[in-house]
Structure formats: C-alpha cells, structure tokens
N, C-alpha and C positions, 0 to 999 in steps of 0.2 A: 259344560260345552268342550265339545273334543278339541283337540288340537290340531289347527288346518295344517295340512300337507303340503299344499297346494308350493308349485316354487319350480324354479329355472335348472334344470339338468345342464343344458347347453345352449346358448346363444347365439346365434353373431355367422350361425355357417348352415349349407343346407345342404353339405359333402357330407357324402352315406361316408366316406371314411375318416372323417369326425364325431359324423353324429352315434353309430355303430357301438364305435371302442366308449363312447362315454355310455351309454345307455348298457352297455354288457355290465361296466364297471358300477353302475348306481344299483341295476339288479343282484349283481354277486355280494356287493360290498355295503350299500347304501340301507337297502330294501329287506335285503336277507333272503331272495330269494331262491330256493331250494335247489342245491348244484344240477338236478338232476336235470332241470329245465331248463337248463342254461350248458348243457355240456356239450351237445348238437349242435347248439349255435354257436358255438366256441373253434367247434370246429368249421364251422363254416366259415365264420371269417376266416379261420386262419388261411383255407382255400381262397379266397376272396384276395385276401393279403396275397400270398405267391404268384396268383395270376393280374396282384393287378387289376382286376377287375371292377372295381367300387362305382363304376360311373354305368353296369349292368342293371338291369330288369331283374334280377335274380336279388342283385344287393338290395335295390328298394325294396323289395320284395321281404326282407331276412329285416330289415329295417321297421318294416311294416308288422312285420311278427313280433317284435319285441316289444316296442306298443302295445299289442294285444295280449301278448305274455305279462305285464306289469302290470296291465289295468287289471288283467285277472284276479291280483292278490291286492288287490285299493282299495278301501271301504267307497262302498256306495256311494255314488253320485262324483265321481272321483275318476280322469281317467286321464292316461298316459299319451300324450302325442305336440303336436305344433299348438301354440298361445294362440285363441282366437282371432284377435288384435297385431302376434306378429306370427307368419308364416317361416322366420326362421327363430323363433327360440321357441324351445324343446322342453316339456319340463312335465309336472305335474299338474293339474286342475280341475278345478270344480268345471262342472257341466252346467251350460247356463239354461238357469229356465225362462 
C-alpha cells in the first residue's frame, strides 16, 4: 500500500499573509513542484507584500490558485485545501467518499 501523504501544511490561521507563503514553501521545497509553475506566483506574492494587499480578493484568488497547482501534482484521490472538519487547517487531504 502506498504511503499516506495527507497532513497539515499550516493551521490555526486563515490569513492570506500566513497561508500563501506556507503553500509556496511547501510547493517549492517539500513537494518539488517545478519552479516554472511557481515563478509567476512568487512575483505576484511579492507585489502583494509590497502593497500590503493581503486582504484583497486578488490575494484570495492567488491562494486558491496555489491550492489548484499543488492538487495537480498530487496522486489521484488527494487535494490541497482546508480540512473538511477545520477550515483553518490547510494541507493535503484525501477526498471523502
């Protein structure tokens, strides 16, 4: 049986300024997603940081985009997002049947 990869990336917060950097770090360092997929997002995050625009709809869309990019690289049956029982626990989870 394959190793279960589910688990928390960041928890206890729903703030974009906490979640987005944690997702980028996970995607780049832990999951080894090709940098080409992340380079544009890193530039966008820098722009958000400079403008201190973390609460914007745009920043929320960046966060959702990171969930989608990470999910694309996960094995079938897993997704990146919030835990079904805790909206402030973001990580890799199995789809519930």
